[in-house]
C-alpha positions as a printed NumPy array, in Angstrom:
array([[ 67.228, -56.613,  16.184],
       [ 68.204, -52.97 ,  15.738],
       [ 66.831, -53.072,  12.192],
       [ 63.51 , -54.398,  13.497],
       [ 63.311, -51.605,  16.089],
       [ 64.021, -49.008,  13.431],
       [ 61.345, -50.511,  11.187],
       [ 58.702, -50.483,  13.922],
       [ 59.659, -46.944,  14.926],
       [ 59.304, -45.783,  11.329],
       [ 55.958, -47.577,  11.022],
       [ 54.701, -45.975,  14.269],
       [ 55.626, -42.441,  13.232],
       [ 54.133, -42.962,   9.769],
       [ 50.859, -44.123,  11.303],
       [ 50.874, -41.172,  13.727],
       [ 51.42 , -38.656,  10.915],
       [ 48.613, -40.277,   8.912],
       [ 46.164, -40.055,  11.852],
       [ 47.053, -36.393,  12.507],
       [ 46.507, -35.604,   8.828],
       [ 43.087, -37.277,   8.836],
       [ 42.093, -35.363,  11.964],
       [ 43.091, -32.008,  10.427],
       [ 41.253, -32.907,   7.219],
       [ 38.062, -33.749,   9.144],
       [ 38.384, -30.494,  11.1  ],
       [ 38.796, -28.453,   7.895],
       [ 35.86 , -30.257,   6.328],
       [ 33.742, -29.585,   9.406],
       [ 34.665, -25.89 ,   9.418],
       [ 33.967, -25.588,   5.695],
       [ 30.541, -27.206,   6.068],
       [ 29.776, -24.94 ,   9.023],
       [ 30.786, -21.852,   7.045],
       [ 28.582, -22.897,   4.128],
       [ 25.653, -23.55 ,   6.458],
       [ 26.14 , -20.15 ,   8.118],
       [ 26.394, -18.353,   4.763],
       [ 23.274, -20.091,   3.491],
       [ 21.429, -19.127,   6.645],
       [ 22.622, -15.51 ,   6.242],
       [ 21.482, -15.466,   2.616],
       [ 18.059, -16.781,   3.661],
       [ 17.7  , -14.05 ,   6.277],
       [ 18.747, -11.44 ,   3.718],
       [ 16.06 , -12.567,   1.287],
       [ 13.419, -12.536,   4.005],
       [ 14.46 ,  -9.064,   5.177],
       [ 14.495,  -7.5  ,   1.723],
       [ 11.084,  -8.756,   0.603],
       [  8.621,  -5.918,  -0.081],
       [  5.53 ,  -7.93 ,  -1.017],
       [  2.441,  -6.836,   0.899],
       [ -1.227,  -7.695,   1.   ],
       [ -4.347,  -7.149,   3.093],
       [ -4.25 , -10.398,   5.063],
       [ -2.028, -12.732,   7.062],
       [  1.691, -12.235,   7.587],
       [  1.928,  -9.61 ,   4.835],
       [ -1.214,  -7.768,   5.945],
       [ -1.55 ,  -4.235,   7.404],
       [ -0.331,  -5.232,  10.891],
       [  2.999,  -6.327,   9.389],
       [  3.603,  -3.728,   6.656],
       [  6.163,  -1.897,   8.757],
       [  8.195,  -5.092,   9.192],
       [  8.321,  -6.141,   5.527],
       [ 10.76 ,  -3.464,   4.362],
       [ 12.712,  -0.662,   6.027],
       [ 11.072,   1.694,   3.522],
       [  7.743,   0.942,   5.243],
       [  8.707,   2.066,   8.745],
       [  6.123,   4.85 ,   8.664],
       [  3.413,   2.17 ,   8.527],
       [  4.505,   1.113,  12.02 ],
       [  6.005,   4.221,  13.623],
       [  4.24 ,   7.097,  11.875],
       [  2.165,   9.489,  13.995],
       [ -0.016,  10.923,  11.201],
       [ -1.291,   7.785,   9.501],
       [ -4.403,   7.269,   7.377],
       [ -7.21 ,   6.322,   7.294],
       [ -8.919,   7.571,  10.455],
       [-12.296,   7.386,  12.146],
       [-13.873,  10.841,  11.824],
       [-15.887,  11.493,  14.99 ],
       [-18.246,  14.439,  15.298],
       [-16.982,  15.254,  18.797],
       [-13.394,  15.49 ,  17.567],
       [-14.016,  18.009,  14.779],
       [-12.246,  21.316,  15.153],
       [-14.487,  23.9  ,  16.823],
       [-13.059,  26.782,  14.795],
       [-14.234,  25.126,  11.542],
       [-11.368,  26.529,   9.492],
       [-12.432,  27.261,   5.912],
       [-10.859,  25.128,   3.194],
       [-10.427,  26.887,  -0.134],
       [-11.19 ,  24.019,  -2.519],
       [-12.007,  24.373,  -6.202],
       [-12.599,  21.231,  -8.265],
       [-11.757,  21.58 , -11.941],
       [-12.812,  18.321, -13.577],
       [-13.902,  17.815, -17.179],
       [-14.555,  14.668, -19.302],
       [-11.216,  12.867, -19.669],
       [ -9.607,   9.689, -20.96 ],
       [ -8.16 ,   7.071, -18.617],
       [ -6.316,   3.775, -18.747],
       [ -7.207,   0.945, -16.368],
       [ -4.847,  -1.389, -14.576],
       [ -5.176,  -4.112, -11.965],
       [ -2.051,  -3.528,  -9.863],
       [ -2.672,  -6.507,  -7.608],
       [ -4.135,  -4.361,  -4.826],
       [ -6.937,  -2.398,  -6.513],
       [ -8.412,  -1.288,  -9.828],
       [ -6.668,   1.949, -10.761],
       [ -7.593,   4.459, -13.482],
       [ -4.631,   6.536, -14.649],
       [ -5.102,  10.001, -16.112],
       [ -3.797,  10.22 , -19.688],
       [ -3.612,  13.939, -20.429],
       [ -3.683,  15.393, -16.93 ],
       [ -6.301,  18.054, -17.607],
       [ -8.179,  17.423, -14.344],
       [ -7.085,  19.197, -11.179],
       [ -8.121,  20.734,  -7.882],
       [ -7.115,  24.1  ,  -6.446],
       [ -6.445,  23.737,  -2.731],
       [ -5.518,  26.876,  -0.775],
       [ -4.682,  28.552,  -4.124],
       [ -2.263,  25.745,  -5.115],
       [ -3.014,  23.535,  -8.121],
       [ -2.842,  19.748,  -7.765],
       [ -3.072,  17.663, -10.947],
       [ -5.09 ,  14.441, -10.899],
       [ -2.696,  11.483, -11.258],
       [ -5.007,   8.509, -10.753],
       [ -8.085,   7.21 ,  -8.982],
       [ -8.719,   3.849,  -7.331],
       [-11.116,   1.992,  -5.054],
       [-11.228,   0.216,  -1.681],
       [-13.791,  -2.083,  -0.104],
       [-15.039,  -1.613,   2.519],
       [-14.321,   2.092,   2.959],
       [-11.03 ,   2.904,   4.655],
       [-12.252,   6.005,   6.484],
       [-15.018,   5.658,   9.017],
       [-17.646,   8.201,  10.051],
       [-18.412,   7.806,  13.751],
       [-17.166,   4.227,  13.696],
       [-19.112,   3.137,  10.61 ],
       [-17.668,   1.933,   7.299],
       [-19.31 ,   2.444,   3.927],
       [-19.478,  -0.25 ,   1.234],
       [-16.588,   1.235,  -0.753],
       [-14.368,   4.306,  -1.002],
       [-13.029,   6.179,  -4.023],
       [ -9.631,   7.906,  -3.803],
       [ -8.647,  10.595,  -6.31 ],
       [ -4.9  ,  11.19 ,  -5.981],
       [ -3.496,  14.61 ,  -6.931],
       [  0.035,  16.002,  -7.   ],
       [  1.332,  19.599,  -7.163],
       [  4.501,  20.848,  -8.839],
       [  6.451,  20.19 ,  -5.623],
       [  5.341,  16.524,  -5.604],
       [  3.088,  17.082,  -2.592],
       [ -0.047,  14.941,  -2.529],
       [ -3.685,  15.794,  -1.916],
       [ -6.206,  12.951,  -1.937],
       [ -9.931,  13.461,  -2.357],
       [-11.843,  10.666,  -0.617],
       [-15.438,   9.84 ,  -1.558],
       [-17.6  ,   7.343,   0.327],
       [-19.701,   4.87 ,  -1.677],
       [-22.906,   3.168,  -0.547],
       [-25.169,   0.635,  -2.223],
       [-28.021,   2.2  ,  -4.186],
       [-28.616,   3.283,  -7.767],
       [-26.319,   2.305, -10.61 ],
       [-23.452,   4.747, -11.197],
       [-23.629,   5.249, -14.951],
       [-20.506,   7.421, -15.157],
       [-18.319,   4.713, -13.607],
       [-19.959,   1.797, -15.424],
       [-17.295,   1.91 , -18.133],
       [-14.707,   1.077, -15.45 ],
       [-16.62 ,  -1.998, -14.256],
       [-17.214,  -3.176, -17.816],
       [-13.471,  -3.083, -18.545],
       [-11.917,  -3.761, -15.118],
       [ -8.999,  -6.219, -15.549],
       [ -9.515,  -9.3  , -13.392],
       [ -5.751,  -9.798, -13.088],
       [ -2.491,  -7.969, -13.639],
       [ -2.503,  -8.285, -17.419],
       [ -1.459,  -4.781, -18.452],
       [ -3.224,  -1.49 , -19.082],
       [ -6.577,  -1.166, -20.804],
       [ -7.36 ,   2.136, -22.543],
       [-10.983,   3.15 , -22.069],
       [-12.799,   4.11 , -25.253],
       [-15.155,   6.484, -23.441],
       [-14.365,   9.557, -21.372],
       [-15.294,   9.797, -17.698],
       [-16.804,  13.015, -16.361],
       [-15.714,  13.041, -12.745],
       [-17.889,  16.051, -11.925],
       [-20.861,  13.742, -12.483],
       [-19.288,  11.176, -10.155],
       [-18.888,  13.505,  -7.178],
       [-21.815,  14.282,  -4.854],
       [-23.586,  17.625,  -5.206],
       [-22.878,  18.525,  -1.583],
       [-19.171,  19.34 ,  -1.208],
       [-19.122,  19.588,   2.585],
       [-15.844,  18.044,   3.678],
       [-13.423,  16.937,   6.364],
       [ -9.758,  17.888,   6.1  ],
       [ -6.714,  16.58 ,   7.949],
       [ -3.014,  15.767,   7.568],
       [ -2.361,  12.094,   6.969],
       [ -0.518,   9.531,   4.89 ],
       [ -0.785,   7.062,   2.056],
       [ -3.014,   4.152,   3.074],
       [ -0.708,   1.623,   1.378],
       [  3.021,   0.932,   1.826],
       [  5.265,   2.834,   2.272],
       [  2.588,   4.827,   4.206],
       [  4.412,   8.114,   3.532],
       [  3.115,  11.043,   5.582],
       [  2.583,  14.679,   4.556],
       [ -0.554,  13.881,   2.527],
       [ -3.438,  16.37 ,   2.668],
       [ -6.744,  14.52 ,   2.919],
       [-10.043,  16.006,   1.764],
       [-12.889,  13.608,   2.584],
       [-16.342,  14.504,   1.292],
       [-19.119,  14.02 ,   3.82 ],
       [-21.887,  13.024,   1.406],
       [-21.522,   9.528,  -0.123],
       [-22.212,   8.624,  -3.744],
       [-24.107,   5.536,  -4.856],
       [-23.271,   2.384,  -6.796],
       [-25.494,  -0.571,  -7.508],
       [-25.043,  -3.792,  -5.592],
       [-23.967,  -5.422,  -8.847],
       [-21.212,  -2.821,  -9.39 ],
       [-19.971,  -3.299,  -5.837],
       [-19.988,  -7.094,  -6.245],
       [-18.104,  -6.771,  -9.541],
       [-15.274,  -5.129,  -7.637],
       [-15.469,  -7.538,  -4.701],
       [-15.216, -10.493,  -7.051],
       [-11.74 ,  -9.187,  -7.877],
       [-10.777,  -7.754,  -4.462],
       [-12.828,  -9.134,  -1.615],
       [-11.262,  -6.838,   0.988],
       [ -8.569,  -4.247,   0.255],
       [ -8.887,  -1.696,   3.039],
       [ -6.433,  -0.615,   5.732],
       [ -7.985,  -0.38 ,   9.219],
       [ -8.319,   3.054,  10.817],
       [ -5.264,   4.503,  12.562],
       [ -4.961,   6.602,  15.759],
       [ -5.712,  10.296,  15.223],
       [ -3.064,  11.283,  17.832],
       [ -4.794,  14.616,  18.548],
       [ -4.607,  15.731,  14.92 ],
       [ -6.842,  18.636,  13.952],
       [ -9.764,  17.551,  11.77 ],
       [-11.433,  20.515,  10.085],
       [-14.958,  20.666,   8.719],
       [-16.411,  23.411,   6.562]])
Protein backbone atom coordinates (compact mmCIF):
# COMPACT_ATOMS: atom_id res chain seq x y z
CA UNK A 1 0.00 0.00 0.00
CA UNK A 2 2.83 2.37 0.89
CA UNK A 3 4.58 1.45 -2.36
CA UNK A 4 1.42 2.30 -4.32
CA UNK A 5 1.16 5.69 -2.59
CA UNK A 6 4.78 6.44 -3.37
CA UNK A 7 4.25 5.45 -7.00
CA UNK A 8 1.20 7.69 -7.41
CA UNK A 9 2.97 10.56 -5.66
CA UNK A 10 5.93 10.22 -8.00
CA UNK A 11 3.60 10.05 -11.01
CA UNK A 12 1.73 13.19 -9.84
CA UNK A 13 4.88 15.25 -9.37
CA UNK A 14 6.27 14.07 -12.71
CA UNK A 15 3.08 15.13 -14.47
CA UNK A 16 3.12 18.49 -12.66
CA UNK A 17 6.73 19.18 -13.67
CA UNK A 18 5.90 18.25 -17.27
CA UNK A 19 2.91 20.65 -17.38
CA UNK A 20 4.96 23.51 -15.88
CA UNK A 21 7.68 22.91 -18.47
CA UNK A 22 5.17 23.00 -21.33
CA UNK A 23 3.67 26.23 -19.99
CA UNK A 24 7.10 27.92 -19.78
CA UNK A 25 7.94 26.68 -23.28
CA UNK A 26 4.70 28.12 -24.70
CA UNK A 27 5.37 31.41 -22.90
CA UNK A 28 8.92 31.61 -24.31
CA UNK A 29 7.63 30.76 -27.77
CA UNK A 30 4.95 33.44 -27.48
CA UNK A 31 7.48 36.06 -26.35
CA UNK A 32 9.88 35.11 -29.13
CA UNK A 33 7.15 35.39 -31.77
CA UNK A 34 6.08 38.74 -30.32
CA UNK A 35 9.65 40.03 -30.40
CA UNK A 36 10.05 38.95 -34.02
CA UNK A 37 6.76 40.59 -34.97
CA UNK A 38 7.79 43.81 -33.21
CA UNK A 39 11.23 43.82 -34.86
CA UNK A 40 9.69 43.22 -38.27
CA UNK A 41 7.25 46.05 -37.69
CA UNK A 42 10.14 48.32 -36.61
CA UNK A 43 12.13 47.39 -39.71
CA UNK A 44 9.11 48.19 -41.90
CA UNK A 45 8.72 51.61 -40.29
CA UNK A 46 12.44 52.26 -40.75
CA UNK A 47 12.24 51.51 -44.46
CA UNK A 48 9.21 53.74 -44.87
CA UNK A 49 10.86 56.59 -42.96
CA UNK A 50 14.14 56.47 -44.87
CA UNK A 51 12.64 56.44 -48.37
CA UNK A 52 13.62 59.52 -50.41
CA UNK A 53 11.71 58.82 -53.63
CA UNK A 54 9.63 61.78 -54.76
CA UNK A 55 7.40 62.68 -57.67
CA UNK A 56 4.87 65.28 -58.78
CA UNK A 57 1.71 63.39 -57.86
CA UNK A 58 0.01 61.35 -55.15
CA UNK A 59 1.62 60.39 -51.86
CA UNK A 60 5.11 61.32 -53.07
CA UNK A 61 3.99 64.59 -54.65
CA UNK A 62 4.86 68.19 -53.64
CA UNK A 63 2.46 68.26 -50.67
CA UNK A 64 4.36 65.36 -49.09
CA UNK A 65 7.99 66.12 -50.00
CA UNK A 66 8.76 67.36 -46.51
CA UNK A 67 7.56 64.08 -45.00
CA UNK A 68 9.52 61.71 -47.25
CA UNK A 69 12.95 62.38 -45.76
CA UNK A 70 14.30 64.50 -42.90
CA UNK A 71 16.62 66.11 -45.46
CA UNK A 72 13.51 67.60 -47.11
CA UNK A 73 12.19 69.50 -44.09
CA UNK A 74 12.67 72.83 -45.87
CA UNK A 75 10.00 71.74 -48.37
CA UNK A 76 7.50 71.82 -45.49
CA UNK A 77 8.87 74.35 -43.00
CA UNK A 78 10.91 76.74 -45.14
CA UNK A 79 9.89 80.41 -45.21
CA UNK A 80 11.63 81.38 -48.48
CA UNK A 81 10.42 78.69 -50.85
CA UNK A 82 10.17 78.74 -54.65
CA UNK A 83 8.42 79.12 -57.01
CA UNK A 84 6.20 82.13 -56.28
CA UNK A 85 3.41 84.08 -57.92
CA UNK A 86 4.89 87.43 -58.98
CA UNK A 87 2.19 90.08 -58.56
CA UNK A 88 2.59 93.60 -59.90
CA UNK A 89 1.24 95.12 -56.68
CA UNK A 90 3.84 93.30 -54.59
CA UNK A 91 6.91 94.50 -56.51
CA UNK A 92 9.34 96.59 -54.53
CA UNK A 93 8.67 100.30 -54.99
CA UNK A 94 12.35 101.23 -54.80
CA UNK A 95 13.10 99.08 -57.88
CA UNK A 96 16.60 98.19 -56.73
CA UNK A 97 18.98 97.80 -59.67
CA UNK A 98 20.33 94.31 -60.33
CA UNK A 99 23.81 94.23 -61.83
CA UNK A 100 23.45 91.27 -64.19
CA UNK A 101 25.81 90.43 -67.04
CA UNK A 102 25.15 87.30 -69.11
CA UNK A 103 28.25 85.75 -70.65
CA UNK A 104 27.02 82.90 -72.83
CA UNK A 105 28.70 81.51 -75.94
CA UNK A 106 28.06 78.38 -78.09
CA UNK A 107 28.79 75.35 -75.89
CA UNK A 108 28.58 71.57 -75.76
CA UNK A 109 26.13 69.77 -73.48
CA UNK A 110 25.17 66.26 -72.47
CA UNK A 111 21.52 65.29 -72.03
CA UNK A 112 20.03 63.11 -69.33
CA UNK A 113 16.53 62.08 -68.29
CA UNK A 114 16.85 62.07 -64.50
CA UNK A 115 13.32 60.81 -63.93
CA UNK A 116 11.98 64.29 -63.15
CA UNK A 117 12.99 66.40 -66.16
CA UNK A 118 15.22 66.60 -69.22
CA UNK A 119 18.51 68.12 -68.07
CA UNK A 120 21.38 69.46 -70.19
CA UNK A 121 24.71 69.43 -68.35
CA UNK A 122 27.48 71.86 -69.23
CA UNK A 123 30.64 70.05 -70.37
CA UNK A 124 33.36 72.70 -70.27
CA UNK A 125 31.77 75.31 -68.03
CA UNK A 126 32.57 78.31 -70.21
CA UNK A 127 29.13 79.90 -69.76
CA UNK A 128 28.47 82.14 -66.78
CA UNK A 129 26.63 85.15 -65.42
CA UNK A 130 28.03 88.04 -63.38
CA UNK A 131 25.59 88.94 -60.63
CA UNK A 132 26.46 91.88 -58.37
CA UNK A 133 30.09 91.55 -59.57
CA UNK A 134 30.26 87.85 -58.59
CA UNK A 135 30.71 85.17 -61.25
CA UNK A 136 28.38 82.16 -61.31
CA UNK A 137 29.25 79.29 -63.66
CA UNK A 138 26.46 77.55 -65.56
CA UNK A 139 26.10 73.98 -64.22
CA UNK A 140 23.01 72.75 -66.05
CA UNK A 141 19.66 73.70 -67.53
CA UNK A 142 16.32 71.90 -67.38
CA UNK A 143 12.61 72.32 -68.08
CA UNK A 144 9.24 72.27 -66.30
CA UNK A 145 5.69 72.12 -67.60
CA UNK A 146 3.60 74.08 -66.92
CA UNK A 147 5.74 76.96 -65.69
CA UNK A 148 6.54 76.91 -61.98
CA UNK A 149 6.51 80.68 -61.49
CA UNK A 150 3.33 82.58 -62.15
CA UNK A 151 2.88 86.17 -63.31
CA UNK A 152 -0.22 87.66 -61.70
CA UNK A 153 -1.67 84.20 -61.14
CA UNK A 154 -1.06 82.90 -64.67
CA UNK A 155 1.17 79.99 -65.69
CA UNK A 156 3.02 79.75 -68.98
CA UNK A 157 3.25 76.55 -71.04
CA UNK A 158 6.76 75.74 -69.83
CA UNK A 159 9.70 77.20 -67.90
CA UNK A 160 13.44 76.94 -68.49
CA UNK A 161 15.82 77.00 -65.50
CA UNK A 162 19.51 77.76 -65.97
CA UNK A 163 21.33 76.79 -62.76
CA UNK A 164 24.57 78.60 -61.87
CA UNK A 165 27.01 78.20 -58.99
CA UNK A 166 29.77 80.51 -57.68
CA UNK A 167 33.06 79.52 -56.08
CA UNK A 168 31.37 79.44 -52.66
CA UNK A 169 28.75 76.94 -53.92
CA UNK A 170 25.99 79.55 -53.79
CA UNK A 171 23.31 79.16 -56.44
CA UNK A 172 21.73 81.64 -58.83
CA UNK A 173 18.98 80.39 -61.13
CA UNK A 174 17.87 82.22 -64.25
CA UNK A 175 14.22 81.45 -65.00
CA UNK A 176 12.76 81.93 -68.48
CA UNK A 177 9.06 81.57 -69.30
CA UNK A 178 8.07 79.64 -72.44
CA UNK A 179 4.87 80.07 -74.45
CA UNK A 180 3.54 78.30 -77.52
CA UNK A 181 4.49 79.99 -80.79
CA UNK A 182 7.29 79.69 -83.32
CA UNK A 183 9.71 76.79 -83.36
CA UNK A 184 12.81 77.32 -81.21
CA UNK A 185 15.58 76.31 -83.58
CA UNK A 186 18.38 76.67 -81.02
CA UNK A 187 16.76 74.16 -78.65
CA UNK A 188 15.59 71.76 -81.36
CA UNK A 189 18.72 69.64 -80.91
CA UNK A 190 17.57 68.94 -77.34
CA UNK A 191 14.13 67.72 -78.44
CA UNK A 192 15.62 65.59 -81.21
CA UNK A 193 17.87 63.79 -78.71
CA UNK A 194 15.84 63.96 -75.47
CA UNK A 195 16.05 60.55 -73.71
CA UNK A 196 12.58 59.13 -73.13
CA UNK A 197 13.79 57.25 -70.05
CA UNK A 198 16.69 57.13 -67.63
CA UNK A 199 19.09 55.37 -69.98
CA UNK A 200 22.27 57.36 -69.41
CA UNK A 201 23.79 60.53 -70.82
CA UNK A 202 23.63 61.53 -74.47
CA UNK A 203 26.36 63.85 -75.79
CA UNK A 204 24.97 66.40 -78.23
CA UNK A 205 26.88 66.67 -81.49
CA UNK A 206 25.93 70.32 -81.98
CA UNK A 207 26.63 73.31 -79.76
CA UNK A 208 23.84 75.37 -78.22
CA UNK A 209 24.08 79.16 -78.24
CA UNK A 210 22.12 80.17 -75.18
CA UNK A 211 22.29 83.86 -76.06
CA UNK A 212 20.01 83.02 -78.98
CA UNK A 213 17.66 81.20 -76.60
CA UNK A 214 17.14 84.12 -74.22
CA UNK A 215 14.67 86.92 -75.02
CA UNK A 216 16.02 90.25 -76.26
CA UNK A 217 14.38 92.13 -73.39
CA UNK A 218 16.27 91.37 -70.17
CA UNK A 219 13.84 93.07 -67.79
CA UNK A 220 13.69 90.86 -64.71
CA UNK A 221 12.32 90.01 -61.30
CA UNK A 222 14.70 89.12 -58.48
CA UNK A 223 14.06 87.51 -55.10
CA UNK A 224 15.53 85.13 -52.52
CA UNK A 225 14.14 81.63 -52.77
CA UNK A 226 14.92 77.93 -52.87
CA UNK A 227 15.33 74.91 -55.08
CA UNK A 228 11.96 73.89 -56.52
CA UNK A 229 12.71 70.18 -56.02
CA UNK A 230 13.70 68.22 -52.90
CA UNK A 231 15.50 68.99 -50.66
CA UNK A 232 14.11 72.52 -51.36
CA UNK A 233 17.27 74.15 -49.99
CA UNK A 234 16.96 77.90 -49.43
CA UNK A 235 19.50 80.67 -50.08
CA UNK A 236 19.01 80.54 -53.87
CA UNK A 237 19.04 83.84 -55.78
CA UNK A 238 16.31 83.84 -58.42
CA UNK A 239 16.46 85.98 -61.55
CA UNK A 240 13.24 85.57 -63.55
CA UNK A 241 13.07 87.24 -66.95
CA UNK A 242 9.81 89.03 -67.64
CA UNK A 243 9.64 88.43 -71.39
CA UNK A 244 8.85 84.82 -72.41
CA UNK A 245 10.49 82.93 -75.26
CA UNK A 246 8.63 80.78 -77.76
CA UNK A 247 8.53 77.09 -78.64
CA UNK A 248 6.32 75.34 -81.14
CA UNK A 249 3.37 73.30 -79.96
CA UNK A 250 5.15 70.22 -81.28
CA UNK A 251 8.26 70.95 -79.17
CA UNK A 252 6.11 71.45 -76.08
CA UNK A 253 4.21 68.21 -76.75
CA UNK A 254 7.50 66.36 -77.25
CA UNK A 255 8.42 67.26 -73.69
CA UNK A 256 4.95 66.56 -72.31
CA UNK A 257 4.98 63.11 -73.87
CA UNK A 258 7.86 62.37 -71.50
CA UNK A 259 6.78 64.49 -68.51
CA UNK A 260 3.12 65.38 -68.53
CA UNK A 261 3.36 67.62 -65.46
CA UNK A 262 6.57 68.29 -63.52
CA UNK A 263 5.98 71.61 -61.79
CA UNK A 264 5.87 72.53 -58.10
CA UNK A 265 2.91 74.77 -57.17
CA UNK A 266 3.63 78.35 -56.08
CA UNK A 267 4.65 78.93 -52.46
CA UNK A 268 3.81 81.78 -50.04
CA UNK A 269 5.95 84.89 -50.56
CA UNK A 270 5.93 85.61 -46.78
CA UNK A 271 6.56 89.34 -47.34
CA UNK A 272 9.76 88.72 -49.29
CA UNK A 273 11.08 91.64 -51.32
CA UNK A 274 10.63 91.12 -55.06
CA UNK A 275 12.72 93.56 -57.07
CA UNK A 276 12.15 94.63 -60.66
CA UNK A 277 14.53 96.62 -62.82
